[in-house]
All heavy atoms as an XYZ file, in Angstrom:
756
protein
N      46.151    -25.529     31.690
C      45.977    -25.082     33.054
C      46.102    -23.559     33.119
O      45.367    -22.914     33.838
C      46.994    -25.746     33.967
C      46.793    -25.377     35.415
S      47.914    -26.160     36.566
C      47.076    -27.688     36.844
N      47.046    -23.022     32.343
C      47.256    -21.578     32.343
C      46.006    -20.835     31.882
O      45.607    -19.843     32.491
C      48.442    -21.230     31.440
O      48.652    -19.849     31.423
N      45.372    -21.315     30.821
C      44.179    -20.629     30.316
C      43.022    -20.725     31.312
O      42.242    -19.783     31.449
C      43.770    -21.181     28.951
O      43.450    -22.548     29.049
N      42.907    -21.841     32.015
C      41.858    -21.980     33.019
C      42.093    -21.017     34.177
O      41.155    -20.380     34.660
C      41.796    -23.419     33.527
C      40.682    -23.732     34.515
C      39.317    -23.429     33.918
C      40.740    -25.187     34.933
N      43.333    -20.864     34.601
C      43.644    -19.910     35.670
C      43.343    -18.491     35.209
O      42.744    -17.706     35.939
C      45.107    -20.055     36.127
C      45.306    -21.387     36.850
C      45.502    -18.897     37.047
C      46.744    -21.696     37.205
N      43.738    -18.154     33.973
C      43.451    -16.825     33.439
C      41.951    -16.563     33.416
O      41.495    -15.485     33.783
C      44.021    -16.684     32.033
C      45.525    -16.619     31.983
C      46.071    -16.715     30.567
O      45.347    -16.971     29.624
N      47.366    -16.527     30.434
N      41.195    -17.549     33.000
C      39.742    -17.408     32.940
C      39.155    -17.196     34.328
O      38.307    -16.330     34.533
C      39.158    -18.673     32.310
C      37.674    -18.646     32.118
C      37.180    -19.943     31.500
O      37.781    -20.405     30.518
O      36.189    -20.491     32.026
N      39.611    -17.958     35.309
C      39.081    -17.858     36.665
C      39.470    -16.557     37.361
O      38.760    -16.090     38.241
C      39.524    -19.051     37.510
C      38.781    -20.323     37.190
C      39.197    -21.412     38.153
C      38.203    -22.522     38.214
N      36.980    -22.209     38.922
N      40.597    -15.990     36.980
C      41.045    -14.766     37.643
C      40.251    -13.534     37.226
O      40.403    -12.480     37.827
C      42.524    -14.515     37.359
C      43.505    -15.344     38.154
C      44.926    -14.999     37.765
C      43.314    -15.152     39.643
N      39.422    -13.657     36.199
C      38.683    -12.504     35.697
C      39.670    -11.381     35.438
O      39.753    -10.392     36.152
C      37.602    -12.064     36.677
C      36.694    -11.012     36.082
O      36.836    -10.638     34.921
N      35.768    -10.534     36.873
N      40.439    -11.580     34.417
C      41.614    -10.785     34.085
C      41.383     -9.277     34.203
O      42.253     -8.540     34.615
C      42.104    -11.162     32.674
C      42.562    -12.612     32.692
C      43.197    -10.248     32.190
C      42.742    -13.225     31.341
N      40.189     -8.827     33.896
C      39.920     -7.385     33.909
C      40.178     -6.743     35.265
O      40.720     -5.654     35.340
C      38.476     -7.104     33.497
C      38.223     -7.460     32.043
O      39.208     -7.508     31.279
O      37.070     -7.693     31.683
N      39.807     -7.396     36.367
C      39.960     -6.768     37.680
C      41.426     -6.525     38.023
O      41.785     -5.473     38.536
C      39.295     -7.608     38.765
O      39.920     -8.860     38.857
N      42.307     -7.486     37.740
C      43.722     -7.285     38.027
C      44.346     -6.264     37.089
O      45.167     -5.456     37.502
C      44.485     -8.611     37.930
C      44.301     -9.556     39.110
C      44.985    -10.880     38.831
C      44.831     -8.960     40.385
N      43.948     -6.275     35.816
C      44.550     -5.328     34.875
C      44.085     -3.902     35.156
O      44.793     -2.954     34.858
C      44.249     -5.729     33.427
O      42.866     -5.690     33.173
N      42.911     -3.723     35.749
C      42.448     -2.383     36.119
C      43.189     -1.891     37.359
O      43.638     -0.758     37.428
C      40.919     -2.383     36.364
C      40.198     -2.567     35.025
C      40.469     -1.106     37.044
C      38.721     -2.811     35.141
N      43.350     -2.786     38.350
C      44.033     -2.388     39.589
C      45.518     -2.146     39.359
O      46.104     -1.271     39.980
C      43.857     -3.464     40.667
C      42.451     -3.541     41.192
S      42.214     -4.627     42.626
C      43.376     -5.913     42.416
N      46.143     -2.947     38.480
C      47.582     -2.855     38.231
C      47.830     -2.805     36.718
O      48.215     -3.807     36.121
C      48.317     -4.051     38.856
C      48.063     -4.176     40.329
C      47.160     -5.113     40.825
C      48.701     -3.330     41.232
C      46.914     -5.208     42.188
C      48.453     -3.423     42.586
C      47.561     -4.362     43.058
O      47.312     -4.445     44.401
N      47.605     -1.653     36.098
C      47.725     -1.575     34.635
C      49.136     -1.868     34.118
O      49.294     -2.291     32.979
C      47.300     -0.145     34.306
C      47.359      0.609     35.582
C      47.217     -0.383     36.693
N      50.159     -1.671     34.942
C      51.533     -1.914     34.504
C      51.921     -3.397     34.618
O      52.935     -3.821     34.088
C      52.524     -1.063     35.309
C      52.665     -1.431     36.776
C      51.503     -1.013     37.677
O      50.628     -0.239     37.254
O      51.469     -1.478     38.819
N      51.105     -4.178     35.276
C      51.386     -5.596     35.474
C      50.788     -6.397     34.324
O      49.603     -6.311     34.055
C      50.761     -6.043     36.804
C      51.094     -7.424     37.320
C      52.582     -7.550     37.600
C      50.313     -7.700     38.596
N      51.630     -7.150     33.603
C      51.103     -7.917     32.471
C      51.145     -9.419     32.698
O      50.406    -10.162     32.071
C      51.807     -7.550     31.176
C      53.286     -7.883     31.196
O      53.809     -8.194     32.277
O      53.913     -7.824     30.134
N      51.998     -9.889     33.612
C      52.109    -11.328     33.885
C      52.368    -11.544     35.372
O      53.122    -10.802     35.981
C      53.272    -11.944     33.074
O      53.065    -11.670     31.696
C      53.348    -13.437     33.277
N      51.715    -12.552     35.918
C      51.988    -12.959     37.300
C      52.501    -14.389     37.240
O      51.926    -15.232     36.551
C      50.711    -12.935     38.165
C      50.215    -11.521     38.377
C      50.964    -13.593     39.523
C      48.955    -11.444     39.212
N      53.572    -14.645     37.943
C      54.043    -16.025     38.066
C      53.375    -16.624     39.294
O      53.396    -16.041     40.369
C      55.563    -16.062     38.192
C      56.253    -15.697     36.904
C      57.754    -15.925     36.959
O      58.311    -16.068     38.070
O      58.363    -15.950     35.888
N      52.752    -17.768     39.098
C      52.028    -18.428     40.172
C      52.705    -19.760     40.471
O      52.871    -20.588     39.582
C      50.550    -18.668     39.776
C      49.804    -19.366     40.907
C      49.866    -17.360     39.416
N      53.118    -19.927     41.732
C      53.677    -21.221     42.139
C      52.508    -22.123     42.510
O      51.689    -21.792     43.368
C      54.625    -21.075     43.332
C      55.242    -22.416     43.742
C      56.407    -22.260     44.686
C      55.955    -22.043     46.090
N      57.050    -22.078     47.070
N      52.438    -23.250     41.816
C      51.358    -24.203     42.029
C      51.941    -25.438     42.713
O      52.932    -25.987     42.258
C      50.696    -24.588     40.700
C      50.130    -23.329     40.032
C      49.606    -25.630     40.914
C      49.638    -23.537     38.636
N      51.315    -25.830     43.800
C      51.720    -27.030     44.521
C      50.562    -28.018     44.462
O      49.437    -27.670     44.813
C      52.057    -26.718     45.993
O      53.041    -25.685     46.031
C      52.579    -27.950     46.708
N      50.851    -29.215     43.970
C      49.861    -30.295     43.959
C      50.318    -31.309     45.003
O      51.398    -31.883     44.896
C      49.755    -30.965     42.569
C      48.705    -32.065     42.593
C      49.443    -29.943     41.485
N      49.499    -31.488     46.029
C      49.844    -32.381     47.128
C      49.436    -33.825     46.797
O      48.597    -34.046     45.918
C      49.159    -31.912     48.420
C      49.670    -30.582     48.903
C      48.998    -29.404     48.601
C      50.848    -30.502     49.632
C      49.477    -28.177     49.030
C      51.332    -29.276     50.070
C      50.649    -28.117     49.764
N      50.004    -34.803     47.504
C      49.669    -36.211     47.235
C      48.179    -36.528     47.340
O      47.686    -37.437     46.698
C      50.458    -36.986     48.290
C      51.615    -36.097     48.619
C      51.081    -34.686     48.490
N      47.430    -35.748     48.128
C      45.991    -35.990     48.283
C      45.163    -35.215     47.247
O      43.958    -35.049     47.410
C      45.534    -35.640     49.702
C      45.740    -34.180     50.041
O      46.234    -33.399     49.239
N      45.364    -33.807     51.248
N      45.819    -34.680     46.197
C      45.199    -33.944     45.086
C      44.772    -32.526     45.441
O      44.183    -31.843     44.620
C      44.003    -34.695     44.496
O      44.429    -35.904     43.921
N      45.045    -32.069     46.653
C      44.753    -30.669     46.982
C      45.776    -29.789     46.287
O      46.910    -30.188     46.054
C      44.795    -30.449     48.486
C      43.688    -31.177     49.213
C      43.420    -30.544     50.541
C      42.403    -31.351     51.287
N      41.089    -30.818     51.209
N      45.355    -28.555     45.964
C      46.242    -27.620     45.271
C      46.388    -26.340     46.068
O      45.469    -25.924     46.767
C      45.684    -27.303     43.883
C      45.636    -28.512     42.978
S      44.965    -28.127     41.368
C      46.272    -27.162     40.668
N      47.567    -25.719     45.929
C      47.851    -24.441     46.581
C      48.419    -23.508     45.521
O      49.298    -23.900     44.753
C      48.845    -24.638     47.715
C      49.192    -23.386     48.470
C      50.156    -23.719     49.597
C      50.561    -22.494     50.370
N      51.540    -22.824     51.410
N      47.913    -22.279     45.457
C      48.365    -21.281     44.495
C      49.012    -20.126     45.249
O      48.397    -19.573     46.164
C      47.184    -20.746     43.683
C      46.453    -21.807     42.915
C      45.329    -22.425     43.440
C      46.901    -22.188     41.669
C      44.656    -23.401     42.731
C      46.229    -23.168     40.948
C      45.107    -23.771     41.482
N      50.233    -19.758     44.867
C      50.939    -18.648     45.511
C      51.527    -17.740     44.438
O      52.343    -18.200     43.635
C      52.082    -19.162     46.375
C      51.669    -20.103     47.479
C      52.871    -20.731     48.151
O      53.371    -20.134     49.124
O      53.317    -21.787     47.679
N      51.139    -16.453     44.434
C      51.754    -15.548     43.463
C      53.213    -15.303     43.830
O      53.558    -15.233     45.006
C      50.925    -14.265     43.587
C      50.328    -14.330     44.947
C      50.161    -15.778     45.273
N      54.062    -15.205     42.822
C      55.486    -14.967     43.028
C      55.822    -13.575     42.500
O      55.477    -13.240     41.374
C      56.320    -16.013     42.279
C      55.995    -17.439     42.673
C      56.392    -17.738     44.100
O      57.560    -17.696     44.439
N      55.418    -18.040     44.935
N      56.484    -12.787     43.314
C      56.865    -11.428     42.930
C      58.368    -11.260     43.098
O      58.969    -11.916     43.942
C      56.142    -10.392     43.815
C      54.649    -10.443     43.687
C      53.881    -11.093     44.630
C      54.017     -9.852     42.608
C      52.508    -11.150     44.514
C      52.642     -9.899     42.480
C      51.889    -10.547     43.438
N      58.962    -10.344     42.329
C      60.388    -10.053     42.538
C      60.622     -9.569     43.969
O      59.740     -8.963     44.585
C      60.686     -8.942     41.533
C      59.585     -9.009     40.531
C      58.390     -9.574     41.240
N      61.813     -9.829     44.491
C      62.139     -9.457     45.880
C      61.968     -7.950     46.134
O      61.569     -7.548     47.202
C      63.585     -9.851     46.207
C      63.822    -11.338     46.099
C      63.459    -12.024     47.372
C      63.870    -13.481     47.301
N      62.868    -14.389     47.681
N      62.261     -7.136     45.119
C      62.176     -5.694     45.298
C      60.804     -5.138     44.936
O      60.632     -3.942     44.762
C      63.256     -4.986     44.468
C      63.134     -5.294     42.978
O      62.386     -6.228     42.623
O      63.788     -4.605     42.193
N      59.813     -5.994     44.862
C      58.473     -5.585     44.439
C      57.693     -5.004     45.612
O      57.039     -5.715     46.347
C      57.728     -6.772     43.850
O      56.428     -6.386     43.508
N      57.768     -3.693     45.771
C      56.973     -3.024     46.791
C      55.842     -2.243     46.147
O      55.010     -1.668     46.821
C      57.833     -2.076     47.658
C      58.809     -2.860     48.502
C      58.545     -1.055     46.809
N      55.809     -2.242     44.819
C      54.796     -1.503     44.074
C      53.438     -2.187     44.167
O      52.407     -1.535     44.224
C      55.212     -1.375     42.592
C      54.142     -0.677     41.776
C      56.532     -0.650     42.482
N      53.427     -3.513     44.213
C      52.181     -4.270     44.190
C      51.734     -4.631     45.592
O      52.539     -4.933     46.450
C      52.351     -5.550     43.368
C      52.934     -5.298     42.014
C      54.179     -5.808     41.664
C      52.255     -4.526     41.085
C      54.721     -5.566     40.416
C      52.790     -4.266     39.844
C      54.028     -4.794     39.508
O      54.565     -4.541     38.285
N      50.442     -4.613     45.802
C      49.869     -5.043     47.069
C      49.775     -6.567     47.022
O      48.778     -7.137     46.578
C      48.497     -4.412     47.264
C      47.893     -4.734     48.620
O      48.473     -5.564     49.350
O      46.850     -4.147     48.946
N      50.861     -7.217     47.446
C      50.943     -8.673     47.313
C      49.852     -9.381     48.114
O      49.355    -10.416     47.692
C      52.327     -9.184     47.750
O      52.590     -8.764     49.087
C      53.412     -8.668     46.834
N      49.450     -8.810     49.235
C      48.403     -9.427     50.050
C      47.072     -9.387     49.301
O      46.329    -10.371     49.283
C      48.294     -8.725     51.421
C      49.582     -8.946     52.209
C      47.090     -9.228     52.197
C      49.696     -8.135     53.470
N      46.796     -8.266     48.640
C      45.537     -8.142     47.896
C      45.520     -9.089     46.697
O      44.512     -9.756     46.437
C      45.342     -6.700     47.437
C      44.007     -6.448     46.822
C      43.727     -4.977     46.704
C      42.265     -4.778     46.408
N      41.762     -3.518     46.876
N      46.626     -9.169     45.960
C      46.691    -10.072     44.814
C      46.569    -11.512     45.280
O      45.870    -12.318     44.659
C      47.984     -9.842     44.008
C      47.933     -8.458     43.343
C      48.170    -10.918     42.949
C      49.200     -8.057     42.631
N      47.219    -11.850     46.392
C      47.121    -13.200     46.940
C      45.677    -13.525     47.327
O      45.192    -14.623     47.065
C      48.050    -13.341     48.145
C      48.134    -14.771     48.648
O      48.389    -15.666     47.819
O      47.946    -14.980     49.856
N      44.977    -12.567     47.916
C      43.587    -12.825     48.307
C      42.688    -12.983     47.083
O      41.750    -13.788     47.100
C      43.062    -11.724     49.229
O      42.920    -10.514     48.530
N      42.975    -12.238     46.004
C      42.215    -12.405     44.766
C      42.434    -13.809     44.215
O      41.492    -14.485     43.806
C      42.605    -11.335     43.724
C      42.096     -9.964     44.166
C      42.045    -11.687     42.345
C      42.612     -8.815     43.317
N      43.708    -14.253     44.222
C      44.002    -15.607     43.750
C      43.245    -16.657     44.559
O      42.628    -17.560     44.000
C      45.499    -15.897     43.847
C      46.378    -15.444     42.711
C      47.834    -15.739     43.025
C      45.982    -16.113     41.421
N      43.291    -16.534     45.869
C      42.634    -17.534     46.726
C      41.116    -17.529     46.513
O      40.483    -18.584     46.514
C      42.962    -17.284     48.188
C      44.407    -17.574     48.520
C      44.696    -17.358     50.004
N      46.108    -17.320     50.273
C      46.885    -18.382     50.345
N      46.369    -19.569     50.141
N      48.162    -18.261     50.598
N      40.543    -16.356     46.345
C      39.094    -16.264     46.171
C      38.643    -16.797     44.814
O      37.612    -17.454     44.705
C      38.646    -14.815     46.337
N      39.407    -16.522     43.773
C      38.996    -16.888     42.418
C      39.348    -18.318     42.022
O      38.707    -18.885     41.154
C      39.628    -15.935     41.408
C      39.259    -14.488     41.617
C      37.910    -14.166     41.004
N      37.398    -12.886     41.381
C      37.727    -11.739     40.818
N      38.588    -11.715     39.842
N      37.191    -10.616     41.228
N      40.367    -18.887     42.631
C      40.811    -20.213     42.216
C      40.228    -21.324     43.083
O      40.872    -22.311     43.384
C      42.346    -20.272     42.189
C      42.995    -19.361     41.150
C      44.511    -19.475     41.208
C      42.503    -19.670     39.745
N      38.985    -21.143     43.481
C      38.277    -22.212     44.197
C      37.559    -23.081     43.170
O      37.371    -22.671     42.020
C      37.274    -21.632     45.224
C      38.005    -20.910     46.334
C      36.267    -20.724     44.553
N      37.149    -24.241     43.553
C      36.465    -25.184     42.662
C      37.287    -25.492     41.418
O      36.755    -25.620     40.318
C      35.087    -24.648     42.251
C      34.166    -24.458     43.448
O      34.324    -25.221     44.428
O      33.313    -23.570     43.397
N      38.593    -25.576     41.598
C      39.475    -25.928     40.483
C      39.273    -27.408     40.186
O      39.100    -28.202     41.113
C      40.935    -25.651     40.878
C      41.830    -25.359     39.724
C      41.848    -24.097     39.159
C      42.639    -26.335     39.192
C      42.675    -23.809     38.085
C      43.451    -26.066     38.119
C      43.477    -24.803     37.565
N      39.255    -27.802     38.929
C      39.072    -29.234     38.623
C      40.130    -30.084     39.311
O      41.251    -29.639     39.529
C      39.251    -29.301     37.101
C      39.067    -27.917     36.613
C      39.446    -27.004     37.734
N      39.752    -31.313     39.644
C      40.673    -32.211     40.339
C      41.893    -32.493     39.457
O      41.769    -32.788     38.276
C      39.984    -33.519     40.707
C      40.869    -34.446     41.486
C      40.174    -35.730     41.857
C      41.156    -36.612     42.595
N      40.596    -37.902     42.914
N      43.062    -32.381     40.058
C      44.317    -32.677     39.379
C      44.956    -33.841     40.119
O      45.109    -33.798     41.340
C      45.258    -31.450     39.389
C      46.605    -31.797     38.810
C      44.623    -30.296     38.637
N      45.304    -34.872     39.399
C      45.949    -36.020     40.029
C      47.401    -35.690     40.365
O      48.076    -35.037     39.572
C      45.894    -37.238     39.107
C      44.484    -37.744     38.930
O      43.673    -37.670     39.841
N      44.180    -38.235     37.749
N      47.876    -36.124     41.525
C      49.263    -35.848     41.897
C      50.231    -36.656     41.037
O      49.863    -37.632     40.398
C      49.328    -36.293     43.357
C      48.279    -37.334     43.474
C      47.179    -36.917     42.536
N      51.480    -36.224     41.042
C      52.521    -36.978     40.348
C      52.721    -38.313     41.058
O      52.496    -38.433     42.259
C      53.821    -36.180     40.337
N      53.129    -39.298     40.303
C      53.357    -40.635     40.856
C      54.839    -40.975     40.699
O      55.409    -40.835     39.619
C      52.518    -41.702     40.108
C      51.027    -41.363     40.147
C      52.791    -43.092     40.656
C      50.391    -41.484     41.504
N      55.458    -41.382     41.798
C      56.856    -41.814     41.755
C      56.925    -43.188     42.406
O      56.588    -43.331     43.588
C      57.737    -40.815     42.501
C      59.204    -41.146     42.424
C      60.034    -40.025     43.039
C      61.507    -40.353     42.925
N      62.327    -39.274     43.483
N      57.319    -44.169     41.617
C      57.394    -45.566     42.091
C      56.071    -46.033     42.687
O      56.030    -46.700     43.713
C      58.525    -45.739     43.094
C      59.883    -45.465     42.491
C      60.973    -45.723     43.474
N      62.249    -45.327     42.870
C      63.345    -45.153     43.539
N      63.370    -45.334     44.828
N      64.448    -44.806     42.919
N      54.978    -45.611     42.042
C      53.655    -46.043     42.463
C      53.076    -45.294     43.650
O      52.000    -45.627     44.126
N      53.782    -44.269     44.150
C      53.330    -43.522     45.323
C      53.058    -42.077     44.904
O      53.900    -41.441     44.257
C      54.400    -43.543     46.436
C      54.680    -44.984     46.864
C      53.962    -42.710     47.637
C      55.857    -45.122     47.794
N      51.877    -41.507     45.270
C      51.610    -40.096     44.972
C      52.604    -39.202     45.715
O      52.896    -39.428     46.888
C      50.193    -39.865     45.494
C      49.609    -41.221     45.683
C      50.753    -42.156     45.917
N      53.141    -38.201     45.027
C      54.107    -37.279     45.635
C      53.697    -35.833     45.380
O      52.919    -35.542     44.477
C      55.540    -37.518     45.086
C      56.064    -38.870     45.505
C      55.584    -37.358     43.586
N      54.247    -34.941     46.196
C      54.005    -33.513     46.042
C      54.791    -32.995     44.840
O      55.938    -33.373     44.624
C      54.435    -32.779     47.310
C      54.243    -31.270     47.234
C      54.508    -30.624     48.568
C      55.923    -30.128     48.612
N      56.209    -29.310     49.789
N      54.152    -32.111     44.066
C      54.791    -31.502     42.913
C      54.616    -30.000     42.993
O      53.546    -29.519     43.365
C      54.127    -32.003     41.605
O      54.151    -33.410     41.586
C      54.835    -31.463     40.394
N      55.677    -29.256     42.641
C      55.596    -27.799     42.589
C      56.140    -27.327     41.257
O      57.128    -27.867     40.757
C      56.415    -27.151     43.700
C      55.807    -27.271     45.064
C      56.620    -26.496     46.095
O      57.838    -26.426     46.022
N      55.939    -25.908     47.057
N      55.476    -26.310     40.705
C      55.990    -25.681     39.494
C      55.493    -24.252     39.440
O      54.534    -23.885     40.105
C      55.600    -26.466     38.235
C      54.127    -26.709     38.082
C      53.336    -25.851     37.328
C      53.523    -27.809     38.690
C      51.978    -26.086     37.181
C      52.170    -28.054     38.538
C      51.397    -27.185     37.783
N      56.191    -23.426     38.669
C      55.817    -22.031     38.520
C      55.255    -21.835     37.122
O      55.877    -22.217     36.132
C      57.012    -21.100     38.774
C      57.441    -21.234     40.236
C      56.651    -19.657     38.436
C      58.615    -20.386     40.633
N      54.065    -21.254     37.072
C      53.358    -21.067     35.816
C      53.155    -19.570     35.583
O      52.538    -18.901     36.410
C      52.007    -21.776     35.897
C      51.145    -21.781     34.671
C      51.789    -22.649     33.589
C      49.772    -22.333     35.004
N      53.678    -19.026     34.480
C      53.406    -17.614     34.187
C      51.972    -17.462     33.671
O      51.556    -18.185     32.774
C      54.433    -17.262     33.116
C      54.852    -18.550     32.526
C      54.583    -19.622     33.535
N      51.226    -16.541     34.271
C      49.838    -16.295     33.877
C      49.745    -14.884     33.327
O      50.033    -13.912     34.027
C      48.886    -16.472     35.076
C      47.457    -16.163     34.672
C      48.999    -17.870     35.643
N      49.365    -14.772     32.069
C      49.244    -13.466     31.416
C      47.936    -12.837     31.854
O      46.869    -13.432     31.695
C      49.294    -13.617     29.888
C      50.625    -14.218     29.471
C      49.054    -12.272     29.210
C      50.698    -14.650     28.037
N      48.013    -11.632     32.408
C      46.792    -10.966     32.863
C      46.442     -9.754     32.019
O      45.419     -9.146     32.228
C      46.891    -10.554     34.339
C      48.029     -9.596     34.578
C      46.996    -11.761     35.231
C      48.006     -8.968     35.937
N      47.293     -9.405     31.086
C      46.979     -8.279     30.213
C      47.023     -8.759     28.769
O      48.075     -9.122     28.260
C      47.979     -7.140     30.397
C      47.627     -5.900     29.555
C      48.672     -4.821     29.695
C      48.509     -4.142     31.035
N      49.429     -3.030     31.204
N      45.876     -8.749     28.150
C      45.810     -9.148     26.743
C      46.272     -7.985     25.875
O      46.249     -6.832     26.283
C      44.383     -9.541     26.377
N      46.689     -8.308     24.654
C      47.124     -7.259     23.725
C      45.934     -6.374     23.379
O      44.815     -6.848     23.223
C      47.662     -7.885     22.451
C      48.958     -8.627     22.658
C      49.450     -9.192     21.359
C      50.745     -9.965     21.593
N      51.242    -10.597     20.388
N      46.196     -5.068     23.287
C      45.157     -4.126     22.912
C      44.750     -4.366     21.465
O      45.579     -4.600     20.602
C      45.627     -2.677     23.076
C      45.826     -2.323     24.538
O      45.190     -2.967     25.391
O      46.621     -1.412     24.825
N      43.472     -4.254     21.205
C      42.969     -4.428     19.836
C      42.770     -3.070     19.177
O      41.699     -2.726     18.741
C      41.634     -5.203     19.854
C      41.819     -6.622     20.302
O      42.879     -7.198     20.089
N      40.806     -7.191     20.918
N      43.810     -2.278     19.132
C      43.713     -0.938     18.533
C      44.377     -0.926     17.195
O      45.251     -1.613     16.880
C      44.371      0.106     19.429
C      43.599      0.299     20.718
C      44.231      1.383     21.564
C      43.459      1.572     22.839
N      44.019      2.571     23.695
């Protein structure tokens, strides 16, 4: 899932806008109806990053995500949340 998110984010645009940012933690929520919600997570003291702009990039790029089945508890679909670190800066090939 992490590699698919990295691929969809078009890593170059975020690494150009925020060269000091190498990883974004994304909170992923999978709802019982299989819908997904992606929310970038930033440190509380993070005023350096334009969180609204990064959030809008996430929402725009993470459309048409493959269907993910919700977690099942006692035969009933339930909401699941987890935080996934997404690497946005690849190692330099120098």
